[in-house]
C-alpha positions in Angstrom: 0.0 0.0 0.0 1.1 3.6 -0.7 2.0 5.5 2.4 1.5 9.3 3.1 5.2 10.1 2.9 5.6 8.6 -0.6 2.5 10.6 -1.7 4.0 13.8 -0.4 7.3 13.1 -2.2 5.5 12.5 -5.5 3.6 15.8 -4.9 6.9 17.6 -4.4 8.3 16.2 -7.6 5.3 17.2 -9.6 5.5 20.7 -8.1 9.1 20.9 -9.2 8.2 20.1 -12.8 5.3 22.5 -12.8 7.5 25.3 -11.4 10.1 24.6 -14.1 7.5 24.9 -16.8 6.0 28.1 -15.4 9.6 29.4 -14.9 10.3 29.0 -18.6 7.5 31.5 -19.3 9.0 34.2 -17.0 10.6 36.2 -19.9 7.1 36.8 -21.3 6.3 39.0 -18.2 2.8 37.6 -17.9 0.9 39.3 -15.0 0.6 36.9 -12.0 3.1 34.4 -13.3 5.6 35.1 -10.6 3.0 34.6 -7.9 2.0 31.2 -9.4 5.7 30.1 -9.3 6.0 31.3 -5.8 2.8 29.3 -4.9 4.5 26.1 -6.3 7.6 26.7 -4.3 5.7 27.3 -1.0 3.5 24.3 -1.6 6.6 22.1 -2.1 8.2 23.3 1.0 5.0 22.7 2.8 4.8 19.1 1.6 8.4 18.5 2.8 7.6 19.9 6.2 4.4 17.7 6.4 6.6 14.7 5.8 8.7 15.5 8.9 5.8 15.0 11.3 6.9 12.8 14.1 10.5 13.8 13.6 10.5 17.6 13.7 8.8 20.1 16.0 5.1 20.7 15.6 5.9 24.3 15.0 7.5 23.3 11.7 5.8 20.1 10.7 2.2 21.3 11.5 1.9 25.0 12.1 4.4 26.2 9.5 3.5 23.5 7.0 -0.2 24.4 7.1 0.3 28.1 6.8 2.7 27.8 3.9 0.1 25.6 2.0 -2.6 28.2 2.8 -0.4 31.0 1.6 0.4 29.1 -1.6 -3.3 28.9 -2.5 -3.7 32.6 -1.7 -0.8 33.3 -4.1 -2.6 31.4 -6.8 -5.7 33.5 -6.2 -3.7 36.7 -6.1 -1.9 35.7 -9.3 -5.3 35.2 -11.0 -6.4 38.6 -9.9 -3.4 40.2 -11.5 -3.7 38.0 -14.6 -7.2 39.2 -15.2 -6.3 42.8 -14.6 -8.3 43.2 -11.4 -7.2 45.9 -9.0 -8.7 44.0 -6.0 -7.1 41.4 -3.7 -8.6 38.3 -2.1 -8.9 40.1 1.3 -11.4 37.5 2.6 -8.8 34.8 1.9 -6.1 36.6 3.9 -8.5 37.2 6.8 -9.4 33.5 6.6 -5.8 32.5 6.7 -5.3 34.4 10.0 -8.4 32.7 11.5 -7.1 29.3 10.4 -3.7 30.1 11.8 -5.3 30.8 15.2 -7.3 27.5 14.9 -4.2 25.5 14.2 -2.4 27.0 17.1 -5.3 26.2 19.4 -5.8 22.6 18.3 -2.1 21.9 18.2 -0.7 23.5 21.3 -3.7 24.4 23.6 -6.1 21.6 23.0 -4.6 19.1 20.6 -7.3 17.8 18.3 -6.2 16.4 14.9 -9.7 16.0 13.6 -10.7 19.6 14.4 -7.5 20.8 12.7 -8.3 18.8 9.6 -11.9 20.2 9.5 -10.9 23.9 9.7 -8.0 23.6 7.2 -10.1 21.6 4.7 -13.0 24.0 5.0 -10.6 26.9 4.3 -9.0 25.2 1.3 -12.4 24.3 0.0 -13.4 28.0 0.2 -10.3 29.1 -1.7 -10.8 26.6 -4.4 -14.5 27.7 -4.7 -13.3 31.3 -5.0 -10.9 30.3 -7.8 -13.6 28.4 -9.7 -16.0 31.4 -9.4 -13.3 33.8 -10.7 -12.5 31.6 -13.7 -16.2 31.3 -14.6 -17.3 34.9 -13.9 -14.2 36.8 -15.1 -13.3 34.7 -18.2 -12.7 37.0 -21.2 -15.5 36.5 -23.7 -13.2 36.9 -26.6 -10.8 34.2 -25.6 -11.0 30.4 -25.9 -12.8 29.0 -22.9 -10.9 25.7 -22.5 -8.1 26.8 -20.2 -10.5 28.8 -17.9 -12.9 25.9 -17.7 -10.1 23.5 -17.0 -9.0 25.6 -14.0 -12.7 26.1 -12.9 -13.6 22.3 -13.0 -10.3 21.3 -11.3 -10.9 23.9 -8.6 -14.5 22.7 -8.1 -13.5 19.1 -7.8 -10.8 20.0 -5.3 -13.3 22.1 -3.4 -15.7 19.2 -3.1 -12.9 16.9 -2.0 -11.8 19.3 0.8 -15.3 20.0 2.0 -16.1 16.3 2.1 -12.9 15.6 4.1 -13.6 18.5 6.5 -17.2 17.3 7.0 -16.2 13.7 7.7 -13.5 14.7 10.2 -15.5 17.6 11.7 -18.5 15.4 12.4 -16.5 12.6 13.9 -17.3 10.1 11.2 -13.6 9.7 10.6 -10.9 10.1 13.2 -7.1 9.8 13.3 -4.2 11.1 15.3 -1.7 12.3 12.6 -1.4 13.2 9.0 1.0 10.3 8.3 -1.2 7.7 9.8 -1.6 4.8 7.3 -5.4 4.2 6.8 -7.2 3.5 3.6 -9.3 6.7 3.9 -6.3 8.9 4.7 -4.4 7.4 1.7 -7.4 8.0 -0.5 -7.8 11.6 0.5 -4.1 12.2 0.1 -4.1 10.4 -3.2 -6.7 12.9 -4.4 -4.7 15.7 -2.9 -1.6 14.7 -4.9 -3.5 15.9 -8.0 -4.1 19.4 -6.7 -0.7 20.9 -7.3 0.0 19.6 -10.8 -3.6 20.1 -12.0 -3.8 23.7 -10.8 -0.3 24.3 -12.3 -1.4 22.8 -15.6 -4.3 25.2 -15.6 -2.0 28.2 -14.9 0.2 27.1 -17.8 -2.9 27.0 -20.1 -3.8 30.5 -19.0 -0.3 31.8 -19.6 -0.1 30.2 -23.1 -3.5 31.7 -23.9 -2.1 35.2 -23.0 0.9 34.5 -25.2 -1.4 33.5 -28.0 -3.4 36.7 -27.5 -0.2 38.8 -27.8 0.8 37.0 -31.0 -2.7 37.5 -32.4 -2.4 41.2 -31.6 1.0 41.5 -33.3 -0.5 39.8 -36.4 -3.7 41.8 -36.5 -3.1 45.2 -34.9 -1.0 47.9 -36.4 1.8 48.5 -33.9 2.1 52.3 -34.4 -1.6 53.4 -34.5 -3.4 50.6 -32.6 -5.8 50.3 -35.5 -6.6 46.9 -37.2 -3.9 45.9 -39.7 -4.7 45.4 -43.3 -5.1 41.6 -43.1 -7.4 41.8 -40.0 -9.4 44.7 -41.6 -10.0 42.8 -44.8 -11.1 39.7 -42.8 -13.5 41.8 -40.8 -14.8 43.4 -44.0 -15.5 40.1 -45.6 -17.3 38.9 -42.5 -19.4 42.1 -42.4 -20.3 41.7 -46.1 -21.4 38.1 -45.5 -23.6 39.2 -42.6 -25.0 42.1 -44.8 -25.9 39.6 -47.5 -27.8 37.5 -45.1 -29.6 40.3 -43.3 -30.1 42.6 -46.3 -28.7 45.6 -44.4 -26.3 48.1 -46.2 -22.6 48.4 -45.6 -20.5 51.4 -46.5 -16.7 51.5 -47.0 -14.6 54.6 -46.8 -10.9 54.8 -47.8 -9.1 57.7 -46.2 -5.7 59.2 -47.1 -3.8 61.9 -45.1 -3.1 64.8 -47.5 0.5 65.6 -48.5 1.8 63.1 -45.9 5.0 62.6 -47.9 5.7 66.3 -47.6 5.3 66.1 -43.8 7.8 63.2 -43.6 10.3 65.0 -45.9 10.2 68.4 -44.2 9.5 67.5 -40.6 11.0 64.0 -40.3 9.5 60.5 -39.9 9.1 60.8 -36.2 6.7 63.7 -36.8 5.0 61.7 -39.5 4.5 58.9 -37.1 3.0 61.3 -34.6 0.6 62.6 -37.2 -0.5 59.0 -37.9 -1.1 58.2 -34.3 -3.0 61.5 -33.8 -5.2 60.8 -36.8 -5.9 57.2 -35.7 -6.8 58.3 -32.2 -9.0 61.1 -33.5 -10.9 58.9 -35.9 -11.4 56.0 -33.5 -12.7 58.5 -30.9 -15.4 59.7 -33.3 -16.6 56.4 -34.8 -19.8 54.6 -33.7 -19.9 51.3 -31.9 -19.8 48.6 -34.5 -17.7 50.7 -37.0 -14.4 49.1 -37.9 -11.2 51.2 -38.4 -8.0 49.9 -39.9 -4.7 51.0 -41.4 -4.4 49.7 -45.0 -0.8 50.8 -45.4 1.3 54.0 -45.1 -1.0 57.0 -44.6 -4.1 55.1 -45.9 -6.9 54.0 -43.6 -10.2 52.3 -44.0 -13.5 52.6 -42.2 -16.3 50.0 -42.4 -19.8 51.2 -41.5 -22.4 48.4 -41.0 -26.1 49.2 -41.4 -25.1 52.4 -43.1 -25.9 53.8 -46.6 -23.3 55.7 -48.6 -25.0 59.0 -48.0 -25.0 58.4 -44.2 -21.3 57.4 -44.3 -20.3 60.4 -46.4 -22.1 62.7 -44.0 -20.4 61.1 -41.0 -17.0 61.4 -42.6 -17.7 65.0 -43.6 -18.4 65.8 -40.0 -15.0 64.2 -39.0 -13.2 66.3 -41.7 -14.8 69.5 -40.3 -14.0 68.6 -36.7 -10.3 68.0 -37.5 -10.2 71.3 -39.4 -11.6 73.1 -36.3 -9.4 71.3 -33.8 -6.2 71.4 -35.8 -3.4 68.8 -35.7 -1.0 67.7 -33.0 1.3 70.3 -31.4 4.4 69.4 -33.4 7.1 71.5 -34.9 6.3 72.3 -38.5 2.8 70.8 -38.3 0.0 73.2 -37.3 -2.7 71.3 -39.1 -3.2 68.5 -41.6 -6.2 67.4 -43.7 -7.4 64.2 -45.2 -9.4 63.0 -48.3 -12.0 60.3 -48.4 -13.5 58.1 -51.0 -16.7 56.2 -50.0 -19.2 53.8 -51.5 -21.8 51.3 -50.5 -21.6 47.5 -51.1 -23.7 46.1 -53.9 -25.4 42.8 -53.5 -23.3 39.9 -54.8 -20.2 41.8 -55.6 -16.8 40.8 -54.1 -15.0 43.0 -51.5 -12.3 43.9 -54.1 -14.9 45.6 -56.3 -16.2 47.7 -53.4 -12.6 48.7 -52.5 -11.8 49.6 -56.1 -14.7 52.0 -56.3 -13.9 53.6 -52.9 -10.3 53.9 -54.0 -11.2 55.5 -57.3 -13.4 58.0 -55.3 -10.4 58.8 -53.1 -8.2 59.6 -56.1 -11.0 61.8 -57.5 -11.1 63.7 -54.1 -7.4 64.3 -54.3 -7.5 65.3 -57.9 -10.3 67.8 -57.0 -8.1 69.6 -54.5 -7.9 67.3 -51.4 -9.5 67.9 -48.0 -12.9 66.6 -49.1 -15.2 63.5 -49.1 -16.3 62.1 -52.4 -18.8 59.4 -53.2 -18.0 56.9 -55.9 -19.8 57.4 -59.2 
């Protein structure tokens, strides 16, 4: 039969592997990752201290071991708070840890009672795992794959049930024992379940970290680094999706192609750094004025595109004319040599059954007509 010491040793080894995998992701600077690694380290130290029961002082093998394990779970929660960008902290968990510490001290040194100690520690761990599951389900980003978040949530829920069942059985006197390392079938069974806690939670953290890396890669591939607008590839994909939805619903879609006037002259006379500032100012200005649902992207250089769902060409032209007038009134960024800048627009509406390329060609032709007519204007395709 397995014995508790061997189970604790296996748990430590699995924790070492998990910490090594998480550590390999440190250069990515993922929020919360350092806390997850720290949680693994504290959990491993806790397991080693548990294994010394009967040989080391209860201060180390019981009190310190229990507190380190509790803190390791709190670090997992704290790391998840940071990972999800929450400014709050699991204050209730820290308060609970203090209460559990007091309980362990009382039932270890004042009135020794192993069963009571197991009940309070198991109840606290069950609460922490329930909090972790709730966070994963409630705070999961809707735009990210759900698998990793659900894996952590289900794992935490199963561990919560296991801890609560253990606490209830010992707390009600249905199970009794005198030490953690006592070899009984039930104790081995509970510890066998517990052996899965550290590696399973760590696997979940690795899944979350890899999802964050994937999100960053997707952003690099789809978002223009300078302006924050959608890149050309992502913009065209969104445009095709929007046209497909328009064809099914019968609602209009308008496309505008925008070009900053005399941008090459700005670069040549004021420098590329100033040109970049004009691009970022323009992108920020346009995105701040567009409606919810409109899609804004950088097609290349100083050329941008705007997709307007449920919008006719007349409505889109009027909206862009308002943008043009607002920029003229506000002026450009406060940069040496650039007091103001203007832009030209070509706009048209999608026609049923035509490909995206045809719509873009007409809007582009309208843009060139606007430039040929003197720039700083909005023109509809003929």
